N, C-alpha and C positions, 0 to 999 in steps of 0.2 A: 510292249512296244516303249521305243525310246523315248525319252525326256530332250527336249531342246536344251540346250547350253542358256544358263542366265547368266547375261553380263551385265550385273548391277554396278552402278558408279560406286567407286573405292570412295572412302572417306579422305577426306582433304584435313592434313594435319597442321594447325600454323605451325611455322617455323622455328619460333619460341619455343613449343613444346618438344621439339625434338633435341633442341639445344638444352631445355630444362632438363630432359630425360638423359642426356649425355653426361651434365655435370651430377646428377643424381646417381649415375652409376657410378661415377669415380668416389663420392661421399661413402657409397654402400659398399662397394671395394676397399675401402680406406686407404686409396691411392690419394685422397685427399684428407687429410685430417684437422682438427682444431689449430688454427695458428697459421696453417698454410696459405699462402697467397695464391691467388688465380691469375694468369697472365692479364696483361690488359687487355680491353675491351677489343682494340683494333685486330691485336695478335691472336686473341681467342676467337674471333669472328674468321679470319684467316685461316685458323689452323681446324675450325669447324666446317668452312665452307658455307657459311650463313652471313647473313647482313648484320650490321651493328645494331640497328634498331630490336631484331630478334633477339640477340645477345643480351642488349640492354633490358627487355621486357623479361627475360629468363631471370636475369639477376635481380631485377625489383621483386621478382615472386620469392625467391629465396630472402631475399632481404627482408620483405615482409613476414617470413616465417620466423626470421630471428636466425637463419642459417649461416648469412652471409653479413658481413659489413663492410661497406665500402667509404671509404674516405678520400675527398679530393687533394691535390697538392702534388708535391714532388718529393716528399721527405720520405723517410725511413717508415711513419707510419701512414702513407698513401695507398690507394690500393682496395682491392677486394678481397678481404681474408675470411677464411671458415671460422666460424663461432664457437665456442662450446657453448651450445645451447643450454640457457637456464630451464629450469624445469618449469617455470611457468609458461615457456613458449610449446612445449609440449602438451602441458596441461590444456592452453587455449586452441591448438590445432584439433587434439582428441574431443573436446568438448562441442565444438563447433560442427566435425564430422559426424559427432554421434548424435547432433540436433538434427542436422539435415537427413540423416539415413533413416529416420523415422523408425527405430527399433521399437518393436512391442515393449511398452512398459514393463509386462512381464519378464522379458529379457534383461532389461534394465536392474531389475529389483534382484534376478538371479547372479548377475556380475555383482552386484553389491554386496550380496551373501557371501560370494565366494572372496573377494576381496578382504571385505573388512572382518571376515574371521580370521583369514591370514594375519591381519594386521593385529589385531586384538592377541593372540596367541604370541606373534612375536614382539610385539612391546612389552609384554610383560618379561619373556626372556631375555631380552635385552637389557630391562632394568631402566628405560629411557622414559617411562609414564611420568610425567610432570602432574602429580595430582592437585597442586595448587593452582596451576592453568588451568585445568578442567574443572576445578571447585568454581574460579571465576567466571568462566562461562554460563556454569550452572545456576551461579547465584543472579548473574544478570538476567537468565531466562526465567526466574522465578518472581521479578519484580512485577506487580501486579498491574501496574499501568502499561506494560509492554504492549506492543502491537505485533500483528502478523508478520510484517515485513522484517523486522529486528528480529523475531523469534526465528524465522527462517534462516536469517545471517549467522545467529548464532548455533543454530541447529548444524547448519553447513560447517563452522568452526568445531564445533565439539567431534565431529565427523572426521574432520580434515587432521586434527591433532592429534587423532588416534593413530591414523593413517601413518603419520609424519614420525610418530614415535616407534612404529614397526621396526625403522632400519634400511627398506628395501625402497630406495629412491622411486625405481619405475612402478611399483605397487601402489606407492602413495601418488604418483601421478596419475596412474589408473584411476585409482579411488576419488581424486578429485574431479577428474573429467567426467566420470559416470556420475558421481552425486551432482556436479554443476548442471550437466545435462538434464537433469528432472527436477531442477530447481522451480521451475515456472510450473509444473504440474504439483509440486509440493505446496508451492505457494498457494496455487488455485484451491487444493483441498483445505488447507488452512483458513483460507477465506471463505467458503462454502457456507459456512454457518457463521453468522455474525457476532452468535454469544461465543462460540468455538473453547468454552470454559473447559469441558468433559475431555477433548481431546489434548488441550494444553495440559492440564493436570496428568493426564496418562502418560505424555511424550516427558514430562518433568520427571515422574517417578522413574519410568525406563531409563532415562539418562542418569539418574542417580544411583542406580541399580547397578548399570554397567560400569559407572565411573567407581563405584566401591570394589566390584570385583575387580578392575585394573589394577586399584591401589593395594586391595589384598594379595595381590599376586596371583589371583585365580586366570588364568588365561583361557583356557577352555569355558571355564563359566561364563566370562565375560563376551566371549564368542556366540555361547549359545544365547546370552541375553540380547546380543547384539543382531542375531537372525531373528530372533522374535520379534523385535523391536520394528527391523525393517520390513517384516513379513506382516505386521500387524498392522503397520500404518498403510501398508498397500492394500490391505482389506476395506480400511476406513476410506482409501482413495476410489476405489470401486463402491462402495456404499454410498459415497456422496456423489458419484456420477464421474468423476474426473479420469479414471482408469476404466476401460471397457475392453480390456484384455480377457480373453476365454480362459480358463482354467486351464 
């Protein structure tokens, strides 16, 4: 028996999103590159067959992402220019997307393991490990009066420092974004036990061992220690009820 045709209404896409997609196409195809200027708003609207408010809204979205920069005036520096986005812009976007995507924490852990193992080996190979900087972070973490907030902040700095020493900007940005996306969960685990002395001591010792392997030039050893450190804390998070992912 034949089924009747279904004529569900089509989705209405705001015009500014169509404009946004068209500009993004030019960026992805590298027709627009950092330093290039976009046509003036009026001309761009006419070229795209869109209203000026739609073009203006699309440009605002890209400006908020750090991709475009607009300057008013009539001189050579005026207009809308494609920026060479700093790594912080990419990290910010990834961090927010990871947060709202609600990935299982176990997936985040696996991503961290993969990225940080790579960074540890690469950091040793490049010879870019700053042992003094790592020691400064760890010394601050070992203060007896340190609270969970500062400890969590320094923990993030420790892992980011290793990622940035690896020499791969994309891997470093991904590592920062993934680590930042789980910052709230990590903080919740640290504050789950008001005493938190045992977990603090464990993390301090693990960080010292990782730093020692890195400064000794043992990339694979540091990678193994990082993986054990990340997975071990994830087990602790599950133990205190912060992470409820299945195995």
